[in-house]
N, C-alpha and C positions, 0 to 999 in steps of 0.2 A: 522474249523467248525465254532467256533463261529464268525470268520470272516467273511465267507459266508450267514450266517446266518442275524447275528445286521447288518453289515457295506456294503457287497458287492451294488456298482451301488446307496452308500448312499453319501451323504459329510456331512467330520464329523470333530469335532477339538479334536484334542486331547491335552493334556501338558505335557511333556518331561523332561528327564533331562541326557547330558552326562554320562553312567560311565564307562569306560573303553576303548584300543585301543589294537586291536591287529597285530601286523604286518607282516608280511610274511606267511601267510597262504594260502591252497587250496582252492579254491571256490569252496562256497559254493554248487554253480552245477553245473555236469559235462561239460553243454555247452558254461558257461561263460569263462569271460575276464584266460585265464589261466596265463597272466602277473598280478595277483592279489598283489596285497601292504601294504594294511590298513581295517579291520574291525572295522569300525567306531560300538560301541554300546549304548544303548539308551533306557532307564527305561519309560514309559508310565503311566500314574498318571488316571486312573487307571491300575492295570496290570494285567493281565491275570495271573504271577508268581511273587512266592517269590522269585525265585531262577535265574532265566534265564533274560536277555536281550529281551524285547519287539521286537526293529525291530537291525537289523544287516545291517550297511550301508557297503557296499564293494566297492570300491576304488582303480580301476586298478593301475599299476603303469607310466603307461605315466598320468592321470588324478593328482597318486599325484608328480610326480614332476612338472607338470607347476606348481602346486597351494601348493606348498611345504609348503611355509610360512603360508599359511592358517590353511593346516592341523597340521601342529607344534602346 
């Protein structure tokens, strides 16, 4: 809801930092790539949550295998 009210259709800049990598999880959305390999969790500053990541970057198995050294 905050995104829709404050950020949608606007150009913005955020600072963020890596927090964690989760491997071999189910895709976040049923219509997403079923060959999901990695989720990269990012906290933004300022953050909307003290507990959860603000961004989850989902990486398919194919993209992960192509760029494995970068992700490691």
